[in-house]
C-alpha distance (Angstrom), angle and dihedral (degrees) to the residues before:
residue distance angle dihedral
M1 . . .
S2 3.80 . .
A3 3.80 123.9 .
I4 3.79 89.6 -112.7
L5 3.79 92.5 57.6
L6 3.79 91.4 46.0
L7 3.79 87.8 55.4
L8 3.79 91.6 51.6
N9 3.79 97.5 46.2
T10 3.80 117.9 78.5
L11 3.81 129.7 117.1
L12 3.75 140.2 -62.8
I13 3.78 118.2 -105.2
P14 3.83 120.2 -116.2
N15 3.79 113.7 -100.2
E16 3.78 102.3 -138.0
A17 3.78 125.2 53.3
C18 3.80 143.0 126.7
T19 3.79 137.3 -155.1
I20 3.82 130.5 -135.6
I21 3.80 126.4 -159.0
A22 3.81 116.5 -177.7
V23 3.79 132.7 179.5
G24 3.80 127.5 -161.3
K25 3.78 119.8 -129.6
D26 3.81 94.0 -108.0
A27 3.79 92.0 49.0
S28 3.81 92.2 47.3
A29 3.80 120.4 92.2
T30 3.80 89.9 -136.8
G31 3.80 95.3 51.6
F32 3.82 90.0 -119.0
P33 3.81 126.7 97.2
M34 3.79 123.4 -105.9
V35 3.80 135.1 -159.9
S36 3.80 129.5 -173.4
H37 3.79 136.5 -167.9
S38 3.80 133.7 -168.5
D39 3.80 113.9 -156.7
D40 3.81 101.8 -145.0
S41 3.77 95.2 178.8
G42 3.76 101.2 179.6
P43 3.81 125.3 -143.6
S44 3.80 95.5 -23.7
T45 3.77 122.2 94.6
T46 3.79 113.0 -112.2
D47 3.78 134.2 -143.2
V48 3.81 97.8 -120.4
R49 3.81 98.6 -174.1
L50 3.79 117.5 131.6
V51 3.80 99.6 -140.2
R52 3.79 126.8 -162.7
V53 3.80 113.5 -143.8
P54 3.84 108.6 -160.6
R55 3.79 128.4 -138.8
R56 3.79 111.0 -96.9
Q57 3.79 142.0 -174.4
W58 3.80 116.8 -141.3
P59 3.80 131.8 -154.0
K60 3.76 120.7 -111.9
G61 3.78 111.3 -84.1
A62 3.82 94.8 23.6
T63 3.78 118.1 144.8
R64 3.79 133.1 -144.6
K65 3.80 111.1 -132.1
L66 3.81 119.9 -137.4
Y67 3.80 120.4 -143.5
E68 3.76 144.4 -175.7
W69 3.81 97.3 -116.9
H70 3.79 119.5 -146.3
I71 3.80 126.9 -132.0
P72 3.87 99.1 -147.6
Y73 3.81 122.7 64.6
P74 2.95 119.7 -45.0
R75 3.79 97.7 36.7
M76 3.81 90.0 179.6
V77 3.81 137.8 12.3
S78 3.81 112.7 -174.8
K79 3.78 139.4 125.2
E80 3.80 86.6 -144.2
M81 3.79 93.5 67.4
A82 3.82 136.0 56.9
P83 3.82 119.1 -41.3
D84 3.82 91.2 -106.8
Y85 3.80 87.3 61.7
H86 3.81 95.6 51.5
P87 3.81 113.8 117.8
L88 3.78 120.5 -92.0
P89 3.81 121.8 -150.9
G90 3.78 107.8 -66.2
Q91 3.80 95.0 19.4
E92 3.79 120.6 115.9
E93 3.77 120.0 -144.4
F94 3.79 117.4 -111.3
E95 3.77 115.2 -109.2
A96 3.80 115.7 -117.7
I97 3.81 117.0 -122.8
G98 3.80 94.7 -162.3
E99 3.79 145.3 -11.7
I100 3.79 139.5 -145.6
P101 3.81 132.5 -168.2
Q102 3.80 111.2 -73.9
A103 3.81 122.0 -124.1
E104 3.80 117.1 -114.3
E105 3.80 90.0 -117.7
T106 3.82 130.2 16.0
W107 3.80 125.6 -160.8
A108 3.78 128.0 -120.8
Y109 3.82 118.3 -107.5
W110 3.80 146.8 163.9
D111 3.79 112.7 -101.6
T112 3.79 138.2 -165.3
E113 3.80 125.6 146.8
Y114 3.80 83.8 -41.7
G115 3.77 129.6 28.9
M116 3.81 109.5 -96.5
Q117 3.80 118.5 -178.1
N118 3.81 133.6 -12.9
E119 3.77 132.5 -150.4
W120 3.83 92.1 -91.1
G121 3.79 92.8 54.4
L122 3.80 97.9 -103.7
S123 3.82 102.2 152.6
I124 3.81 134.1 -172.4
G125 3.82 136.2 -163.8
E126 3.83 120.7 -167.2
S127 3.82 137.5 -152.9
T128 3.81 125.8 172.7
A129 3.81 110.4 -126.1
T130 3.79 142.6 -167.6
A131 3.80 127.1 -101.3
M132 3.80 143.5 173.2
T133 3.82 91.1 -122.5
A134 3.78 133.7 58.2
G135 3.79 133.2 -156.0
W136 3.78 137.1 -178.3
A137 3.79 137.4 -149.0
A138 3.80 118.8 -99.0
T139 3.80 94.9 -119.0
K140 3.80 125.7 143.9
D141 3.80 92.4 -110.2
K142 3.82 91.3 54.2
P143 3.82 108.9 59.8
W144 3.80 87.3 172.6
G145 3.82 91.9 58.0
H146 3.81 118.1 101.8
N147 3.81 103.4 162.8
K148 3.77 128.6 94.6
V149 3.80 109.7 -169.7
G150 3.79 131.3 60.5
I151 3.77 130.3 -175.9
E152 3.82 89.5 -93.9
D153 3.81 92.8 65.5
L154 3.81 93.7 34.9
T155 3.80 93.0 59.2
K156 3.80 91.7 45.8
L157 3.81 92.6 48.1
A158 3.79 90.7 51.1
L159 3.81 91.3 53.0
E160 3.80 91.9 45.0
R161 3.80 94.2 52.6
C162 3.82 109.8 25.9
K163 3.79 142.3 65.6
T164 3.80 97.9 -175.6
A165 3.78 135.0 53.6
R166 3.80 91.4 -124.9
C167 3.79 91.0 56.2
A168 3.81 89.6 46.8
V169 3.81 97.6 54.4
Q170 3.81 92.3 43.8
T171 3.82 91.9 48.2
M172 3.80 93.5 48.2
G173 3.79 92.5 45.9
D174 3.80 94.3 49.2
I175 3.81 93.4 48.4
A176 3.82 92.0 46.2
V177 3.80 91.5 53.8
Q178 3.79 92.9 45.2
E179 3.80 99.2 44.9
G180 3.79 101.4 27.6
F181 3.81 122.9 -108.0
Y182 3.80 126.5 -114.9
S183 3.79 133.4 176.9
A184 3.80 121.3 -137.1
D185 3.83 89.3 -138.0
T186 3.82 99.6 56.4
G187 3.82 100.6 108.9
S188 3.80 115.6 -147.6
P189 3.84 134.6 -52.3
D190 3.80 92.2 -100.9
A191 3.83 89.9 52.5
P192 3.82 109.9 19.9
A193 3.81 113.8 -165.0
Y194 3.79 99.7 -139.5
S195 3.81 89.2 171.3
G196 3.82 88.9 71.0
S197 3.80 105.6 23.8
S198 3.81 100.2 108.3
E199 3.80 141.1 41.8
A200 3.78 139.4 -126.5
L201 3.80 126.2 -163.6
V202 3.77 137.6 179.1
V203 3.80 113.5 -150.2
V204 3.80 125.0 -167.1
D205 3.80 132.7 176.7
A206 3.80 139.9 -158.9
E207 3.78 95.2 -128.0
P208 3.00 125.0 59.9
G209 3.82 84.6 5.4
D210 3.81 97.5 -126.6
M211 3.80 128.1 165.0
W212 3.82 118.6 -152.4
V213 3.80 131.0 178.8
F214 3.83 115.8 -147.1
N215 3.82 126.1 -162.4
V216 3.82 123.4 -175.1
L217 3.82 136.6 174.0
T218 3.80 137.1 168.4
G219 3.79 114.7 -83.7
K220 3.78 132.2 -127.9
K221 3.82 118.3 -39.3
N222 3.81 96.6 6.6
A223 3.81 93.4 -60.9
S224 3.82 143.6 103.8
A225 3.82 117.1 -3.2
I226 3.78 145.5 -95.5
W227 3.78 115.9 -143.4
A228 3.77 144.2 166.8
A229 3.80 134.8 -171.7
Q230 3.76 129.1 -168.2
R231 3.78 129.9 -169.1
L232 3.79 110.2 -130.6
P233 3.80 120.3 -146.8
S234 3.79 115.1 -92.6
D235 3.80 91.7 -121.8
H236 3.80 94.9 57.9
V237 3.80 137.9 96.0
A238 3.82 117.1 -142.5
A239 3.80 131.7 -156.9
V240 3.80 129.6 -168.3
G241 3.81 122.0 -173.5
N242 3.81 107.4 175.6
S243 3.78 99.2 -58.2
F244 3.76 139.8 85.0
T245 3.80 112.4 -93.0
I246 3.80 103.4 -170.7
R247 3.79 102.0 112.1
S248 3.79 104.6 157.6
L249 3.81 109.8 34.6
D250 3.80 106.7 -178.6
L251 3.79 105.6 -145.1
N252 3.81 89.9 -169.6
D253 3.82 95.9 54.4
A254 3.80 107.8 75.7
E255 3.79 92.0 168.0
N256 3.79 93.2 67.4
N257 3.81 103.4 18.2
L258 3.79 130.1 57.9
F259 3.79 126.9 176.2
S260 3.80 146.9 157.1
E261 3.78 120.5 -82.2
G262 3.79 111.7 -86.9
V263 3.79 90.9 12.8
T264 3.82 93.0 167.7
H265 3.81 98.7 42.2
L266 3.80 101.5 91.6
A267 3.79 91.9 42.8
E268 3.80 90.5 53.3
E269 3.80 93.0 44.6
M270 3.81 92.2 51.8
G271 3.79 95.3 42.2
W272 3.80 93.8 -115.5
W273 3.81 91.6 124.1
R274 3.80 137.5 12.3
A275 3.78 129.3 -157.3
S276 3.78 87.5 -120.5
D277 3.82 88.2 64.6
A278 3.82 90.5 70.4
K279 3.79 113.7 112.0
Y280 3.81 92.3 -153.9
P281 3.81 134.9 3.9
G282 3.80 108.3 -64.6
D283 3.83 95.6 13.9
F284 3.83 117.4 141.1
D285 3.82 124.6 177.2
F286 3.82 98.1 -144.3
F287 3.82 95.7 -178.4
G288 3.80 92.1 42.0
A289 3.80 89.9 53.7
Y290 3.81 103.4 38.3
G291 3.81 107.2 22.1
Y292 3.80 115.9 103.7
Q293 3.80 110.2 -90.7
P294 3.83 109.3 -179.4
N295 3.82 112.8 -122.8
K296 3.79 138.2 153.5
E297 3.82 92.3 -84.1
N298 3.81 96.9 55.0
T299 3.81 105.8 24.8
P300 3.84 131.4 63.6
P301 3.80 116.0 -102.2
G302 3.79 114.5 -83.6
Q303 3.80 94.2 16.7
I304 3.80 103.4 84.1
E305 3.79 96.2 96.3
S306 3.80 95.7 40.6
M307 3.82 92.9 45.7
T308 3.80 90.4 49.2
N309 3.80 90.7 52.0
L310 3.79 91.3 46.9
L311 3.80 93.9 53.0
A312 3.80 93.5 40.5
Y313 3.79 95.8 59.1
Y314 3.78 98.9 28.4
S315 3.80 85.9 65.4
G316 3.78 105.6 21.8
R317 3.77 99.1 50.9
R318 3.80 91.7 59.1
M319 3.79 92.2 48.0
W320 3.80 91.3 51.1
R321 3.80 91.9 46.8
I322 3.82 95.1 49.4
F323 3.79 91.9 49.0
S324 3.82 90.1 47.0
L325 3.80 94.0 49.9
L326 3.79 96.3 47.0
S327 3.80 97.0 38.1
P328 3.83 104.5 21.6
S329 3.80 101.2 174.2
E330 3.80 93.9 49.2
G331 3.80 96.4 33.7
A332 3.79 87.0 59.0
K333 3.80 88.1 65.8
L334 3.81 91.1 62.9
D335 3.80 119.6 90.7
P336 3.83 109.2 -117.9
D337 3.80 89.9 -159.2
L338 3.80 95.4 53.8
G339 3.79 94.9 96.1
N340 3.79 126.7 -157.6
V341 3.79 119.8 -106.2
P342 3.81 128.8 131.3
K343 3.82 95.7 -95.4
T344 3.82 96.6 43.5
K345 3.79 109.2 134.5
N346 3.81 116.1 -125.4
P347 3.82 90.0 2.4
Y348 3.77 129.6 -160.4
P349 3.81 114.1 -81.6
P350 3.82 118.2 -110.9
S351 3.79 88.1 -118.4
V352 3.78 139.7 5.6
K353 3.77 124.9 -123.2
L354 3.77 120.8 -118.9
A355 3.82 100.1 -178.5
P356 3.83 140.8 26.7
S357 3.78 111.1 -50.7
N358 3.77 121.9 -79.7
K359 3.81 100.2 -126.3
S360 3.80 93.2 -161.2
F361 3.81 88.5 63.3
S362 3.78 101.7 40.8
C363 3.81 117.9 119.5
P364 3.81 124.2 -157.0
S365 3.79 122.5 -114.7
V366 3.80 98.9 9.1
E367 3.81 116.2 163.5
Y368 3.79 98.9 -127.0
V369 3.78 140.5 54.1
P370 3.84 110.0 -135.9
P371 3.82 113.3 -122.3
K372 3.80 119.6 -114.7
A373 3.80 134.2 -138.9
P374 3.80 137.4 158.5
K375 3.79 116.0 -58.2
H376 3.82 116.6 -107.5
S377 3.81 90.6 12.7
V378 3.81 102.6 127.8
T379 3.80 115.9 90.6
R380 3.79 128.6 -168.7
E381 3.81 87.3 -112.9
M382 3.81 90.1 57.7
V383 3.79 89.3 53.7
M384 3.80 90.3 48.3
E385 3.80 91.9 50.3
A386 3.79 90.1 49.4
L387 3.81 88.8 54.5
R388 3.84 88.1 54.8
D389 3.80 94.2 52.7
H390 3.83 129.1 125.2
Y391 3.84 96.5 173.1
E392 3.79 90.5 -88.4
G393 3.78 112.2 -171.8
T394 3.82 94.6 18.2
R395 3.78 130.0 97.7
Y396 3.81 87.5 -102.6
D397 3.83 92.7 58.0
L398 3.81 107.6 147.9
T399 3.81 92.4 -160.7
Q400 3.82 89.9 67.0
G401 3.79 133.9 73.3
M402 3.77 136.6 33.0
A403 3.82 93.9 -58.8
A404 3.81 88.8 60.5
G405 3.78 89.6 57.7
P406 3.79 125.2 -139.3
H407 3.80 93.3 -53.5
G408 3.78 101.6 46.0
T409 3.78 106.9 -109.2
P410 3.82 112.8 177.6
N411 3.80 91.7 -159.7
R412 3.78 119.4 109.9
G413 3.78 120.3 -169.3
P414 3.81 130.6 -146.7
V415 3.79 123.5 -68.2
K416 3.79 128.8 -156.7
G417 3.78 130.2 -175.6
I418 3.80 96.0 8.9
T419 3.76 120.1 84.0
G420 3.77 118.1 -136.7
Q421 3.77 142.0 113.9
W422 3.78 137.5 -119.2
E423 3.76 122.6 -160.0
R424 3.81 109.2 -98.2
A425 3.79 108.5 -124.5
I426 3.80 125.0 -156.9
S427 3.82 91.8 -124.5
M428 3.81 110.9 57.2
F429 3.79 132.9 -169.2
R430 3.82 88.3 -135.5
T431 3.80 95.8 57.7
A432 3.81 110.4 127.2
Y433 3.80 94.9 -166.6
S434 3.78 140.9 -30.3
Y435 3.78 135.8 -157.5
V436 3.77 143.4 -163.3
L437 3.79 112.6 -150.6
E438 3.81 122.0 -155.4
P439 3.81 116.2 -170.8
R440 3.79 111.4 -154.5
P441 3.81 125.9 179.8
G442 3.79 121.0 -111.2
R443 3.82 94.4 45.1
R444 3.81 90.2 -71.3
S445 3.81 97.4 123.1
V446 3.80 120.0 142.1
T447 3.80 132.9 -144.5
W448 3.82 110.3 -156.0
F449 3.81 102.6 -158.2
G450 3.82 126.6 -172.2
Y451 3.80 132.8 178.9
D452 3.80 128.8 -131.0
A453 3.82 126.4 -12.4
A454 3.78 112.6 3.8
H455 3.81 93.0 -132.6
G456 3.80 88.0 66.7
T457 3.79 106.2 33.3
V458 3.79 142.8 92.7
W459 3.80 117.7 -138.8
L460 3.80 107.2 -137.9
P461 3.82 123.8 -159.8
F462 3.81 123.6 -110.6
Y463 3.80 121.2 172.7
G464 3.78 117.9 -117.6
A465 3.82 93.0 -141.4
A466 3.82 95.5 48.4
E467 3.80 115.6 143.8
Q468 3.78 93.1 -156.2
G469 3.76 132.3 52.9
A470 3.78 132.3 -107.7
P471 3.81 118.9 -79.5
A472 3.79 120.4 -86.1
T473 3.81 90.9 -96.2
H474 3.81 86.6 71.9
C475 3.79 107.8 29.7
H476 3.79 117.1 22.2
H477 3.80 120.1 128.3
G478 3.76 114.5 -95.3
L479 3.81 94.2 34.9
N480 3.79 98.0 142.5
M481 3.79 143.1 139.4
S482 3.80 98.6 -112.1
T483 3.82 99.8 59.6
F484 3.81 119.3 58.6
N485 3.78 109.1 -130.9
T486 3.80 126.6 177.7
N487 3.80 89.6 -162.9
A488 3.79 91.3 62.9
G489 3.78 121.8 87.3
W490 3.81 94.4 -148.4
W491 3.79 92.7 61.2
A492 3.80 93.2 54.6
F493 3.79 91.5 56.9
N494 3.78 94.7 39.7
L495 3.80 92.8 50.3
I496 3.78 92.7 54.9
N497 3.78 93.5 44.2
Q498 3.79 91.3 51.3
Y499 3.79 92.1 46.5
S500 3.81 90.8 49.0
D501 3.81 90.0 71.2
L502 3.80 87.0 72.9
N503 3.81 87.6 72.5
F504 3.78 109.3 -10.0
R505 3.78 96.8 177.9
Q506 3.80 94.4 57.7
I507 3.79 102.7 29.9
N508 3.79 97.3 44.3
K509 3.81 89.7 50.2
E510 3.81 89.1 60.1
V511 3.80 90.8 43.4
R512 3.80 92.6 54.5
L513 3.78 92.2 48.2
K514 3.79 89.9 53.1
A515 3.80 91.3 46.2
A516 3.81 90.6 52.1
S517 3.80 90.3 50.4
I518 3.82 93.7 51.5
H519 3.80 91.6 44.4
Q520 3.79 91.5 52.8
K521 3.80 90.7 49.0
A522 3.80 89.2 51.0
L523 3.82 91.9 52.4
E524 3.78 92.4 48.8
A525 3.79 92.5 45.8
M526 3.82 92.3 49.9
K527 3.78 91.3 49.8
T528 3.80 90.1 51.5
W529 3.79 99.6 47.1
E530 3.81 94.2 41.0
S531 3.81 90.5 52.7
E532 3.80 94.2 45.2
S533 3.79 97.4 49.7
G534 3.77 137.8 21.9
D535 3.80 91.8 -158.0
L536 3.79 109.3 113.5
Q537 3.77 94.6 -158.3
T538 3.79 90.2 55.4
W539 3.79 87.0 55.5
V540 3.81 89.7 49.8
E541 3.79 91.9 52.9
H542 3.79 89.9 50.5
S543 3.80 93.1 47.9
N544 3.81 92.3 49.7
H545 3.80 90.4 50.1
L546 3.80 89.2 49.0
A547 3.81 90.3 51.9
V548 3.81 92.8 53.0
Q549 3.80 91.8 45.2
S550 3.81 91.6 49.3
V551 3.80 93.5 49.2
N552 3.81 89.3 50.8
E553 3.80 89.3 51.6
W554 3.79 89.2 50.9
W555 3.79 91.6 53.2
D556 3.81 88.7 50.6
L557 3.79 88.8 51.6
A558 3.81 90.7 50.6
W559 3.81 93.2 55.3
K560 3.80 90.6 45.5
L561 3.80 93.6 51.5
I562 3.80 93.2 46.5
A563 3.79 90.3 54.5
K564 3.79 94.7 42.1
Y565 3.80 100.3 48.0
G566 3.80 102.0 32.7
R567 3.81 123.1 115.1
L568 3.85 92.0 29.9
V569 3.79 91.2 -80.0
V570 3.80 134.7 91.0
T571 3.80 112.4 -107.8
Y572 3.80 121.0 -163.6
N573 3.82 105.4 165.0
E574 3.81 143.8 -36.6
S575 3.81 96.3 -75.6
E576 3.80 112.5 132.6
T577 3.79 92.7 -141.7
L578 3.81 108.0 31.8
G579 3.79 103.4 14.6
V580 3.79 96.3 95.0
N581 3.78 131.7 36.2
Y582 3.80 101.7 -150.8
I583 3.82 94.0 -167.8
G584 3.81 94.8 37.7
Q585 3.80 90.1 112.1
M586 3.78 97.3 33.1
Y587 3.78 117.0 157.3
P588 3.81 113.4 -105.9
A589 3.81 117.7 -107.7
W590 3.82 94.7 -118.9
W591 3.78 90.1 59.5
L592 3.81 96.1 44.5
E593 3.79 91.4 48.7
S594 3.79 94.4 50.2
P595 3.83 113.8 113.1
D596 3.81 86.4 -138.4
V597 3.81 89.7 64.8
G598 3.80 94.9 40.9
F599 3.81 97.6 -155.8
T600 3.82 95.2 127.2
L601 3.82 92.6 40.4
W602 3.79 97.8 54.5
S603 3.79 118.2 126.3
S604 3.77 134.7 157.8
R605 3.80 88.7 -97.6
G606 3.81 94.9 45.2
P607 2.91 165.0 -152.6
F608 3.78 89.8 -163.0
H609 3.82 101.2 174.6
G610 3.79 105.5 30.6
I611 3.78 123.8 -85.9
L612 3.79 109.6 -106.2
D613 3.79 93.7 76.8
R614 3.81 88.1 62.1
L615 3.80 90.1 43.8
S616 3.79 91.1 57.1
E617 3.80 90.9 50.1
L618 3.79 92.9 51.0
V619 3.77 96.8 44.2
A620 3.80 92.2 45.2
S621 3.80 94.2 46.7
E622 3.78 114.1 120.9
G623 3.78 113.2 -95.9
T624 3.79 96.6 19.9
S625 3.79 106.8 143.0
P626 3.83 123.1 -144.3
M627 3.82 89.4 -109.9
A628 3.80 91.5 50.9
A629 3.80 90.1 47.7
Q630 3.79 89.9 54.2
C631 3.81 90.8 50.0
I632 3.80 90.0 51.3
L633 3.79 90.8 50.4
A634 3.83 91.7 49.0
A635 3.79 93.4 47.6
L636 3.76 93.5 48.9
A637 3.79 91.6 45.7
I638 3.82 88.6 56.1
T639 3.80 88.7 48.6
V640 3.79 91.2 52.6
V641 3.81 91.8 50.4
Y642 3.79 91.2 48.7
L643 3.78 94.7 47.8
V644 3.78 93.6 46.1
G645 3.79 89.3 51.7
Y646 3.78 90.9 46.6
R647 3.77 92.2 51.9
H648 3.79 90.9 47.5
G649 3.79 90.0 53.2
Q650 3.79 90.2 51.8
S651 3.81 94.5 46.9
N652 3.81 94.3 109.0
Q653 3.80 93.0 63.3
K654 3.79 116.7 114.4
V655 3.78 115.5 -137.1
S656 3.78 118.1 -168.7
G657 3.79 119.4 -125.7
G658 3.79 129.9 20.3
Y659 3.80 101.4 -83.2
V660 3.82 96.0 91.1
A661 3.80 118.4 34.3
M662 3.81 125.7 -171.7
D663 3.77 127.9 172.6
P664 3.84 115.2 -113.7
């Protein structure tokens, strides 16, 4: 196979994945921790309702049902759960796959596919991860499934029962071991999807202001669970991009490390880790042992290297970018091409340090030196901007190059039948929603919630201790992705983000300016109503009104943009002279002059569609030798030079109409 074809052939990117950015309280500009999540749901439709689960008291002997939650609408139908999940006429209740004893009292929280933030400020971000094991839900249609709790229920149970992050990770771990953990992205026994068979969380709280990372996978023989949790220093920033990040679990430090009983046993039994691998007494590389490392037993023949590269950069590039954005001087010291798989040498840290080291957390003989940056330097707006990122300004910039088109779209659609790889941005066109969670003491925590792709959203504030739900724009029944609905907030944001692909560079610039304006108004409004009244429910009423007002403004923006950027021009008004800018969306010269496009090479005898498509066919044709391929390349290069010269010599021709344009 020729070198050109080798360059073109890599692997497809997984379809479902999420990103976490978390900030410790001493790294945060507010003095409180933060955690974010982008729900990059993949090809499936997603139930995008923001549901309020109320506080409840339960009778003695009550049980909490466990379910296999759905991604599309409705994600849940059950009288046992929140009122927004109760069955409507024609809906059948979901069948429970397990149950555990119910707590006497459960806390109120905001809920989506995963539990988000409860009334005490306990907050959770999620990212599906890889693992060397796989497990399936014990549903009737899966006779091979033995497990009864997924990350959906685990996050909700933690918010129902806990006030602190430490309580949350211990509660989730204990229930996972007892009931058996499964991932919704595990495939089937005949084709296990190890690249999505586990889960990673970052959990933060209002008091004491802790930040914990939690990793969990199915245990031995498709049963129980293996888990670990590690408290990150309060002056760190953490990033999770679809992999475990616990590298140095200190089995002798119970203050900062929690884990399931016998946490190393399966790894030792399977040869994934040896006690001699420990860098100090009690050290255990959890990701190195249990993260999915492609090998001949778990990966199709001929795909080990390409799958390893895919996973390495799909995860690692985002980690590098987040660290670089939030701690630029120190992030610059990290190698963006290092990758992030279990056997990576000198791997990225799970978090980067933003202040002098916390001696109580230091571990001997670790392989990295945590980066440093000014204390209290990371703002919520910096986290939000990181969620919008496409590697702009780097050599991985998705808004550049032929794949971005003439107007710089970072979005890359699905591919089938042709192997290859796009860079995986932080902001994705397939994001259903994202959020930035700010725990604040005194039941004043805030959920900043935004619909659709982060590069075209506004995160609106909802209070974690609210006693009423979100407005109908965010939670009414029937809010789904298959039925266009101008009463639904998600559709306003999705419509603009879809339309932005017409001319991403221009339209998204306007979108971001509008988002910044609404965000600033939200900050000013919150400051006003929080200073004028100490009544939380008054704040909630104001925030719900703000949400409705903001969604209405977004619909107004949608109609404005459709009118302004339609017809491949820029339309301002009905003036005959200045109402329309005919070249306002003109193609850039670099794109028009590309041989791929063929505009500057056109002649009456062709080529009519550019030349590199034909080049690929000839070079890839069966039996073409390397020498013949080089001859083809040379001949076509001469043709390009000739045609470019020919077109230059004809550049003084005048062609009527606007279809063909040549400079005088």
